[in-house]
N, C-alpha and C positions, 0 to 999 in steps of 0.2 A: 680890609686886611689889618689884623692887629700888629703891633710892633714886633711881636715875637715870631710872627709867621714868616716862613720861607716857602714859597710855592714852587715846586718842581713842575715845570711845564712839559719837559721832555727829557728822557734819560735813555740813551740808546748807543749801541756800538757804531763805529764808523771805521773806514780804512786807516784813519789817523789815530784812533783811540776812542775812548768812551766820551761821548758828547753829552753835556748837560746844559739845558736851557732853564734858567730859573728867574723868578721875580721876587723881589723882597722890598720891604719898606725900610728906609734908613732910620736907624735909632736916633741919629743926630738931627734928622730932619723929618719929623712926623708928617705923614701925608705925601712924602716923596717916594714914588715907586721906581725901582731901578731894575732893568732887565740885564741879565748877565749870562755869559757863556763860559763854561769851563771845558777843558780837554784833559782827560785823565786826571781830573780833580785839580788841575792847575788853571788859574785864572787866564782867560783868553781875551775877553772884551766886555765892555759895559756901556750901557746907554747914558751913564753919568759923564763919561769923558768922550766927547765926539769932536772936539775942536780940531785936532790934527787931521782926522778923516775928512771933515768939511773943507779944511784948508787945502788938502791935496787936490780935490776936484776944483775948487774955486780958483786957486792960483794957476793950475794948468790950463784951464779954459780961458782965464784972463790973458795968458801968454799967447793965445792964438787969436789973431785978428779977424778970422773968417766968419762966415755965416753958414747955416745949414750943417752944423758940425755933427760928425759921427764920433761917438765916444765908446770906447771899449773899457770895461772894468773887470779886472781879475780879482775875484773875491766879493761875495755879497755881504758877509758879516751881518750886522743888524740893519743894514740898508741906508746908513747915513751918507756914505759916499755917493751912492746912486741918487739919493734925494737931492743932494747939493748939485750934482751934475745936471739934474733936470730943471733947476731953477732958471737958468738963462733961456730966453725965448730963441736965441740963435742956435741952441742945441736941438738938432732935428731928431736924433735917435741915440739911445743909450742901450748898449748890450752888455749884460753882466754874465760872466762865465764863472760858475761856482762848481767846485769839485764835489762837494758833498750834497747828495740829494736830500739829506735830512734838513739842511739849512734852507733849501728851496721850499721844502714842505712846511717849515715853520712860517715862512712868509705867506704862502698860499692858504694856510689853514688859519691865519689870523693871530698867530702867537706872538708876532713881533710888534713893537710899538708903531712901526710904520706900515704895517700890513695893509690897512685900508687905503692909505694914500698911494702906496706903490702899486698895489694890485689894480688900481683904477687908471694907471698911467698908460695911455696909448703909445707914448714914445719909448716905452721901456720893454725890453725883451730879456728874459732870464733863461739861460740854458745850462744844462749840466755838462761839465767838461773840465779839462785840465788846461788852464790858460797858458802855462809854461810850455806844454807840449804843442799847443797851437802856435805860439810865437816862435818856437824852435823850427817849425816847418815853413815851407814857402807859402806866401799869401795866395789867395785864390786866383789872382791875376787881373781881376777887373778893378778899375780905379774906384768904382763906387763901393767896393767891398773893403777898401782900405779905411783906416780910421785917422781922424784928425787929432784925437787925444786918446792915449792909452794910460790908464791908471791901474797900478798894481798895489794891492793891499791884501797880501796873503800871509807872508812869513812874519815872524817877529822882527827879523832884520836880515840883511844879506849874509850875516855870519851865524845866525841862529834860525834855522829853517824848520818848518813843520814836517817836511819830508825831503828826501834826497832828489826828488824829481826836478827840483828847481835849481840845483847847483850850477848847471851850465848857464842859466839865465844871467847870473851876476858876473859873468866873464865878458871879455871883449867880444869873443865870437858869438856868445849868446845875445848880447846887446845889438850886434850888427844884424843878426837874424831878426830880432824884434823890430829893428828899425825898418826893415823891409815891409812891415805891416802898417807903417805910417804913411799917410798921404803927404804931399809936399807941404813943408812948414809945420809938420806934425810935432806934437809934444808927447814925450814919455815922462811919466811921473811915478815915483815909487815911495811907498810909506815904510818907515822903519822906526823901531823904538830906541835905536842906538845909531850913533855915527859910525861910518865905515870908510876909512881912507882907501882900502883896496877897491871898494866898489866905485868910489869917486874917480879913481885912476882908470878903471875900466870904462866908466861913462865918458871920460875925456878922450879915451882912445877910440871910442865908437861914434861920438857926437861932437859937433863943433862948439855948441854952447851948453854949458852945464851950470846949474844953479842949485845950491844947497841951502835949505832954510830950516833952522830949528824952531819948533813950536813949543813954547813953555806955558804951562798952565798949572793951576793949583789943584793938587790932589786933596780934595776936601775931607776924605775919610781919615787921612793920617796927618793932615795939616803940614804938607810939604810940597815943594814944587817938583814937577816932572817935566822932562823934555823929550818930545818925539822929533824925528828927523825926516824931512821931505827932500827927495832928490828929483830934480827936473832936468831934462835934456831935450835939445832940439838941433836940427840941422846936421 
C-alpha cells in the first residue's frame, strides 16, 4: 500500500448510521497500517490506540480471584477487548454480544486485524444482540449462565451514547439489574472516553466496591496525550 492510499474495506448503512471500515498507512510511520472505523463519517475506533480496551479486560479479570471464569463483553469493536480477555488460562469462556451484524461479518470475513486469531478461538462465542437489553432483563436463572466478569465497551461515555437504548443502564436501577447477571464476587467494568461523576454515583449506589482508573496514552498522530476512563464495580 502506498503512502497516499486509503483502502475502504466496507461502507454500509446500519441502525446507528453509516459504518465505514478502512485501512490506511500512516504518513508519519511508513509501513504502519492502521484499521479504523467511522460512524456517519465521525471517528469511532482505531487499531492504533488499544491500551484502554486491553486494560479494561485485564484489570477486571485481575480483580477476580476465581478460575474457570465466564466473561461477557458488550461490544466487539475491532476485537482487542476480547483478545485480552482470552489471554488468561483461567478464563474458560468469553461471550461477545454485538449489536451490529456488519461488525460481526467484518470479523468472520477476515477484514479485521484479529480475524484469524479470534475466529480460531474455541473459547469465544460472538452473537448478535443488544447487550443493554439483555442486562436490563432477568438472567436465565441457572448459576452456570451467570458471568464472573462483564465488560461494557459500546458507548463513547455514559453521557454521550451511540443510541438511547442504553440510557437506563447508567442509572442505579439499570446497574442493579445488570448486577443480577453477575455470579458471586463478579466484576462489572465499563469503558468511557470521559469521566462521569453521575455514573460513579450510580455505581456506588448499586455496588459495594467501585474503582475508577484513568488510562493516559500518547496520541501519536497529533502529538498530545489522551485519557480514557475505566469504571470497575464489585459486590
